[in-house]
SEGU-306225 format. One record per residue (C-alpha): z, y, x; residue number from 1; chain. Coordinates in nm, 4 decimals. Layout:
! SEGU-306225
ATOM up north east k c
ATOM Z Y X NUM A
...
***
This chain:
! SEGU-306225
ATOM up north east k c
ATOM 16.2853 8.5469 2.5426 1 A
ATOM 16.2557 8.3621 2.8650 2 A
ATOM 16.3180 8.0361 2.6132 3 A
ATOM 16.0183 8.1285 2.4143 4 A
ATOM 15.7665 8.1937 2.7455 5 A
ATOM 15.8807 7.8498 2.8923 6 A
ATOM 15.8340 7.6643 2.5288 7 A
ATOM 15.4642 7.8048 2.5107 8 A
ATOM 15.4038 7.7404 2.8381 9 A
ATOM 15.4383 7.3786 2.8341 10 A
ATOM 15.1322 7.3211 2.6182 11 A
ATOM 14.9236 7.5849 2.8924 12 A
ATOM 14.8021 7.5003 3.1914 13 A
ATOM 15.0074 7.5536 3.4953 14 A
ATOM 14.7867 7.6934 3.7568 15 A
ATOM 14.5514 7.9579 3.6237 16 A
ATOM 14.3309 8.0516 3.9313 17 A
ATOM 13.9547 7.8969 3.8639 18 A
ATOM 13.7283 7.8986 4.1667 19 A
ATOM 13.3496 7.8765 4.1786 20 A
ATOM 13.3939 7.5214 4.3309 21 A
ATOM 13.5540 7.2644 4.0596 22 A
ATOM 13.6415 6.8848 4.0913 23 A
ATOM 13.2888 6.6450 4.0476 24 A
ATOM 13.0323 6.9607 4.0700 25 A
ATOM 12.8112 6.7985 4.3603 26 A
ATOM 12.9523 7.0625 4.6011 27 A
ATOM 13.1282 6.8127 4.8389 28 A
ATOM 12.8150 6.5802 4.8690 29 A
ATOM 12.6007 6.9029 4.9423 30 A
ATOM 12.5791 6.9845 5.3290 31 A
ATOM 12.5919 7.3660 5.2273 32 A
ATOM 12.8718 7.2936 4.9889 33 A
ATOM 12.6538 7.4166 4.6792 34 A
ATOM 12.7349 7.2886 4.3121 35 A
ATOM 12.4665 7.0886 4.1439 36 A
ATOM 12.3683 7.3562 3.8713 37 A
ATOM 12.2840 7.6028 4.1164 38 A
ATOM 12.0258 7.3367 4.2760 39 A
ATOM 11.9046 7.2979 3.9717 40 A
ATOM 11.8837 7.6367 3.8481 41 A
ATOM 11.6326 7.6916 4.1999 42 A
ATOM 11.4816 7.3539 4.1400 43 A
ATOM 11.5771 7.1824 4.4762 44 A
ATOM 11.5093 7.4788 4.6593 45 A
ATOM 11.8184 7.4852 4.8972 46 A
ATOM 11.7647 7.8162 5.0475 47 A
ATOM 11.7318 7.9954 4.7190 48 A
ATOM 12.0005 7.7813 4.5817 49 A
ATOM 12.2665 7.8957 4.8633 50 A
ATOM 12.1354 8.2625 4.8243 51 A
ATOM 12.2130 8.2640 4.4568 52 A
ATOM 12.5473 8.0883 4.5034 53 A
ATOM 12.6389 8.3158 4.7785 54 A
ATOM 12.5483 8.6170 4.5341 55 A
ATOM 12.7390 8.4400 4.2760 56 A
ATOM 13.0572 8.4388 4.5258 57 A
ATOM 13.0432 8.8230 4.6081 58 A
ATOM 13.0388 8.9005 4.1906 59 A
ATOM 13.3193 8.6779 4.1709 60 A
ATOM 13.5475 8.8582 4.4279 61 A
ATOM 13.4252 9.2095 4.2902 62 A
ATOM 13.5586 9.1223 3.9813 63 A
ATOM 13.8359 8.8840 4.0916 64 A
ATOM 13.6766 8.6240 3.8435 65 A
ATOM 13.9081 8.3608 3.9722 66 A
ATOM 14.2470 8.4987 3.8813 67 A
ATOM 14.0920 8.6559 3.5486 68 A
ATOM 14.3129 8.4098 3.3527 69 A
ATOM 14.6306 8.4733 3.5252 70 A
ATOM 14.6174 8.8927 3.4456 71 A
ATOM 14.7094 8.9940 3.0321 72 A
ATOM 14.4151 9.0928 2.8279 73 A
ATOM 14.5928 9.3560 2.6052 74 A
ATOM 14.2519 9.4749 2.4841 75 A
ATOM 14.1205 9.1160 2.3448 76 A
ATOM 14.1527 9.2170 1.9656 77 A
ATOM 14.0075 9.5677 2.0179 78 A
ATOM 13.6970 9.3686 2.2285 79 A
ATOM 13.6614 9.1092 1.9287 80 A
ATOM 13.6232 9.4352 1.7094 81 A
ATOM 13.3864 9.5776 1.9496 82 A
ATOM 13.1312 9.2602 1.9684 83 A
ATOM 13.2097 9.0030 1.7408 84 A
ATOM 13.1956 8.6664 1.8688 85 A
ATOM 13.3792 8.3030 1.8226 86 A
ATOM 13.3833 7.9687 1.9226 87 A
ATOM 13.2924 7.8149 1.5965 88 A
ATOM 13.3986 7.4418 1.7243 89 A
ATOM 13.1932 7.1445 1.8670 90 A
ATOM 12.8225 7.0511 1.7537 91 A
ATOM 12.7527 6.6517 1.6801 92 A
ATOM 12.7095 6.5958 2.0877 93 A
ATOM 13.0585 6.7801 2.1598 94 A
ATOM 12.9163 7.0726 2.2920 95 A
ATOM 13.1233 7.3995 2.2431 96 A
ATOM 12.9407 7.6651 1.9683 97 A
ATOM 12.9477 7.9721 2.0657 98 A
ATOM 12.8263 8.2403 1.7797 99 A
ATOM 12.7515 8.6036 1.8353 100 A
ATOM 12.6873 8.9018 1.5819 101 A
ATOM 12.4740 9.1774 1.7901 102 A
ATOM 12.4177 9.4087 1.4832 103 A
ATOM 12.7983 9.4317 1.4678 104 A
ATOM 12.8646 9.5612 1.8571 105 A
ATOM 13.0487 9.8681 1.7926 106 A
ATOM 12.9850 10.1522 2.0793 107 A
ATOM 13.1691 10.4058 1.8788 108 A
ATOM 13.4956 10.1906 1.8728 109 A
ATOM 13.4529 10.1563 2.2333 110 A
ATOM 13.4821 10.5156 2.3092 111 A
ATOM 13.7314 10.5791 2.0494 112 A
ATOM 13.9360 10.3316 2.2869 113 A
ATOM 13.8669 10.4774 2.6178 114 A
ATOM 13.6446 10.1707 2.6888 115 A
ATOM 13.3227 10.1215 2.8736 116 A
ATOM 13.0358 9.8748 2.8966 117 A
ATOM 13.2071 9.7360 3.1845 118 A
ATOM 13.5422 9.6558 2.9753 119 A
ATOM 13.2938 9.4638 2.7358 120 A
ATOM 13.1311 9.2455 2.9735 121 A
ATOM 13.4704 9.1715 3.1677 122 A
ATOM 13.6019 9.0786 2.8026 123 A
ATOM 13.3531 8.8350 2.7956 124 A
ATOM 13.3784 8.6890 3.1650 125 A
ATOM 13.7467 8.6481 3.0392 126 A
ATOM 13.5956 8.4151 2.7186 127 A
ATOM 13.3632 8.2491 2.8909 128 A
ATOM 13.5847 8.1589 3.1802 129 A
ATOM 13.8538 8.0305 2.9073 130 A
ATOM 13.5769 7.7853 2.7949 131 A
ATOM 13.4644 7.6340 3.1004 132 A
ATOM 13.8035 7.6064 3.2894 133 A
ATOM 14.0765 7.5563 2.9295 134 A
ATOM 13.8595 7.4329 2.6678 135 A
ATOM 13.5438 7.2322 2.8218 136 A
ATOM 13.6348 7.2134 3.2283 137 A
ATOM 13.3870 6.9511 3.2997 138 A
ATOM 13.0952 7.0587 3.5395 139 A
ATOM 12.8330 6.9898 3.3469 140 A
ATOM 12.9047 7.0459 3.0071 141 A
ATOM 12.7517 7.2784 2.8234 142 A
ATOM 12.7232 7.4924 2.4691 143 A
ATOM 12.5179 7.5738 2.1656 144 A
ATOM 12.4865 7.9011 2.1041 145 A
ATOM 12.4092 8.0870 1.7854 146 A
ATOM 12.2683 8.4637 1.7646 147 A
ATOM 12.3417 8.5738 1.4421 148 A
ATOM 12.0898 8.8552 1.3707 149 A
ATOM 12.2370 8.9502 1.0307 150 A
ATOM 12.2605 9.2963 0.9295 151 A
ATOM 12.0391 9.4454 1.2326 152 A
ATOM 11.7924 9.7253 1.2435 153 A
ATOM 11.5079 9.7794 1.4524 154 A
ATOM 11.6150 10.1707 1.5080 155 A
ATOM 11.9811 10.0268 1.5938 156 A
ATOM 11.8650 9.7493 1.8467 157 A
ATOM 11.5910 9.9899 2.0134 158 A
ATOM 11.8846 10.2347 2.0925 159 A
ATOM 11.9103 10.2703 2.4642 160 A
ATOM 12.3043 10.1619 2.4436 161 A
ATOM 12.2357 9.8437 2.2757 162 A
ATOM 11.9436 9.7839 2.5069 163 A
ATOM 12.1601 9.8197 2.8501 164 A
ATOM 12.4786 9.6096 2.6954 165 A
ATOM 12.1676 9.3484 2.6217 166 A
ATOM 12.0458 9.3546 2.9567 167 A
ATOM 12.3614 9.3336 3.1405 168 A
ATOM 12.5026 9.1029 2.9408 169 A
ATOM 12.1833 8.8493 2.9602 170 A
ATOM 12.1139 8.9021 3.3843 171 A
ATOM 12.5668 8.7981 3.4129 172 A
ATOM 12.5018 8.4986 3.2189 173 A
ATOM 12.1949 8.4119 3.3500 174 A
ATOM 12.3184 8.5036 3.7402 175 A
ATOM 12.6431 8.3487 3.7181 176 A
ATOM 12.6570 8.0611 3.4557 177 A
ATOM 12.3333 7.8743 3.4893 178 A
ATOM 12.2973 7.5485 3.3444 179 A
ATOM 12.5278 7.5658 3.0651 180 A
ATOM 12.2706 7.6324 2.7574 181 A
ATOM 12.1921 7.3259 2.5248 182 A
ATOM 12.0457 7.5177 2.2501 183 A
ATOM 12.0029 7.8962 2.1775 184 A
ATOM 11.9617 7.9312 1.7812 185 A
ATOM 11.8704 8.2907 1.7054 186 A
ATOM 11.9095 8.2925 1.3247 187 A
ATOM 11.8173 8.5637 1.0438 188 A
ATOM 11.5536 8.6631 1.2437 189 A
ATOM 11.3853 8.9809 1.1404 190 A
ATOM 11.0514 9.0702 1.1578 191 A
ATOM 11.0408 9.2520 1.4748 192 A
ATOM 11.2274 8.9431 1.6662 193 A
ATOM 10.9774 8.9242 1.8859 194 A
ATOM 10.9796 9.3095 2.0177 195 A
ATOM 11.2716 9.2310 2.1007 196 A
ATOM 11.2710 8.9241 2.3176 197 A
ATOM 10.9686 9.0573 2.5241 198 A
ATOM 11.2358 9.3417 2.6179 199 A
ATOM 11.4585 9.0085 2.7518 200 A
ATOM 11.2015 8.7293 2.8249 201 A
ATOM 11.1457 8.8173 3.1582 202 A
ATOM 11.5330 8.7791 3.2669 203 A
ATOM 11.5047 8.4392 3.1107 204 A
ATOM 11.4402 8.1456 3.3224 205 A
ATOM 11.1577 7.9041 3.2106 206 A
ATOM 11.4341 7.6266 3.1359 207 A
ATOM 11.6044 7.8580 2.9166 208 A
ATOM 11.3477 8.0135 2.7428 209 A
ATOM 11.2435 7.6485 2.6386 210 A
ATOM 11.6039 7.6231 2.4119 211 A
ATOM 11.5735 7.9005 2.2223 212 A
ATOM 11.5041 7.8251 1.8645 213 A
ATOM 11.3876 8.1403 1.6091 214 A
ATOM 11.4710 8.0693 1.2755 215 A
ATOM 11.4493 8.2956 0.9703 216 A
ATOM 11.7154 8.3438 0.6361 217 A
ATOM 11.6645 8.0717 0.4093 218 A
ATOM 11.7022 7.6714 0.3231 219 A
ATOM 11.5245 7.5695 0.5933 220 A
ATOM 11.7327 7.7421 0.8667 221 A
ATOM 12.0262 7.6124 0.6854 222 A
ATOM 11.8952 7.2520 0.7070 223 A
ATOM 11.8278 7.3319 1.0803 224 A
ATOM 12.1687 7.4798 1.1391 225 A
ATOM 12.3854 7.1703 0.9851 226 A
ATOM 12.1593 6.9658 1.2132 227 A
ATOM 12.2393 7.1418 1.5292 228 A
ATOM 12.6393 7.2098 1.4135 229 A
ATOM 12.7142 6.9542 1.2126 230 A
ATOM 13.0442 6.9723 1.0432 231 A
ATOM 13.1238 7.2804 1.2610 232 A
ATOM 12.8688 7.4807 1.0810 233 A
ATOM 13.0699 7.8036 0.9607 234 A
ATOM 13.0100 7.9181 0.6038 235 A
ATOM 12.9651 8.2467 0.7171 236 A
ATOM 12.6165 8.1212 0.8758 237 A
ATOM 12.4946 8.0489 0.5346 238 A
ATOM 12.1890 8.2352 0.4128 239 A
ATOM 12.2244 8.4990 0.1717 240 A
ATOM 11.8808 8.5704 0.1136 241 A
ATOM 11.9504 8.9036 0.2057 242 A
ATOM 11.9866 8.9278 0.5705 243 A
ATOM 12.0996 9.2952 0.5952 244 A
ATOM 12.3530 9.2275 0.3351 245 A
ATOM 12.6409 9.1587 0.5533 246 A
ATOM 12.6861 9.4978 0.7009 247 A
ATOM 13.0462 9.5568 0.9676 248 A
ATOM 13.2144 9.8694 0.8518 249 A
ATOM 13.2396 10.0230 1.2061 250 A
ATOM 13.5829 10.0445 1.3595 251 A
ATOM 13.7076 9.7188 1.1345 252 A
ATOM 13.7691 9.3381 1.2791 253 A
ATOM 13.5050 9.0926 1.1603 254 A
ATOM 13.7507 8.8697 1.0446 255 A
ATOM 14.1581 8.8317 1.0316 256 A
ATOM 14.3013 8.5584 1.2271 257 A
ATOM 14.5230 8.3200 1.0484 258 A
ATOM 14.8868 8.2434 1.1625 259 A
ATOM 14.9046 7.8660 1.1539 260 A
ATOM 14.7183 7.6130 1.3265 261 A
ATOM 14.6602 7.4090 0.9881 262 A
ATOM 14.4886 7.7231 0.8019 263 A
ATOM 14.1866 7.6655 1.1119 264 A
ATOM 13.8554 7.5980 0.9520 265 A
ATOM 13.5392 7.6049 1.1468 266 A
ATOM 13.3852 7.9440 1.2289 267 A
ATOM 13.5897 8.2257 1.3865 268 A
ATOM 13.9220 8.0759 1.2790 269 A
ATOM 13.8527 7.7526 1.4901 270 A
ATOM 14.0959 7.5713 1.6501 271 A
ATOM 13.9575 7.6891 1.9914 272 A
ATOM 13.9703 8.0369 1.8965 273 A
ATOM 14.3352 7.9939 1.7468 274 A
ATOM 14.4181 7.8481 2.0854 275 A
ATOM 14.2974 8.0969 2.2949 276 A
ATOM 14.4372 8.3640 2.0964 277 A
ATOM 14.7530 8.1867 2.1590 278 A
ATOM 14.6883 8.1452 2.5361 279 A
ATOM 14.6311 8.5474 2.5711 280 A
ATOM 14.9499 8.6369 2.3519 281 A
ATOM 15.1318 8.4122 2.5981 282 A
ATOM 15.0104 8.5833 2.8978 283 A
ATOM 15.0442 8.9528 2.7360 284 A
ATOM 15.4378 8.8374 2.6574 285 A
ATOM 15.4555 8.7031 2.9957 286 A
ATOM 15.3128 8.9793 3.1710 287 A
ATOM 15.5815 9.2209 2.9709 288 A
ATOM 15.8685 8.9961 3.0265 289 A
ATOM 15.8119 9.0122 3.3956 290 A
ATOM 15.7941 9.3945 3.4021 291 A
ATOM 16.1278 9.4213 3.1930 292 A
ATOM 16.2958 9.1871 3.4244 293 A
ATOM 16.1455 9.3842 3.7420 294 A
ATOM 16.3011 9.7077 3.6001 295 A
ATOM 16.6399 9.5131 3.5112 296 A
ATOM 16.6689 9.3844 3.8546 297 A
ATOM 16.5814 9.7462 4.0282 298 A
ATOM 16.8087 9.9450 3.8155 299 A
***
């Protein structure tokens, strides 16, 4: 109802258009209007930073990134099933924690829902835009990434569809969200991880490579995760002694969302995830309401 929409909107940002320029990002002090992160990415090369930022602006225009959070995302849940990922909480430095499970990417489910790799990538853009504009809008905010390789196989990860998705994902994030990484923890790493890393290494800047830590399942990994993630260390990242134990059944959800905020715990059902799910639900409900309203006015 209109009252329900009004009540929920009171806790959400009113203006949901977010441009590439944000307050205190250094662009106002720069003669070319370039945010500091882009200059840092190019190590002070002004011409290179300007070119990279202009390419970024063109990308944002092509995919309407500035207004992506204004639009309903009806495939949010199904995209979560296709590419399991979540914001686990915050690390001891108050950086947001982002966890991904590449072994559980479900391309068969993608095809069953008439979706494409482009749809999956735009979903990630939606999630990251929500992170850097709603959850953590500070221009110098960074995140701790956790890439959980549990359940992966060399045959799966060498599949051309996985490689294409992985390359496009890494290239998109590297080109459009520079300077956002604090650490990247690759956990439950298989013996062939170096083969996979060589595929993506050329797409990573040296500064990004230096932040990557590769860990293998066991007590040392758990100790490292507790150090880097602190109180937001999710139980589902604990080592089990068998990195292939946790196989997701294709076409199923990685987890069941909780219904109340009081039920939230670090991991897939963190408070950040709960808030994002409420946000997505609100935008879908609001869009449906206005469609019905227009239908009533026109009838």
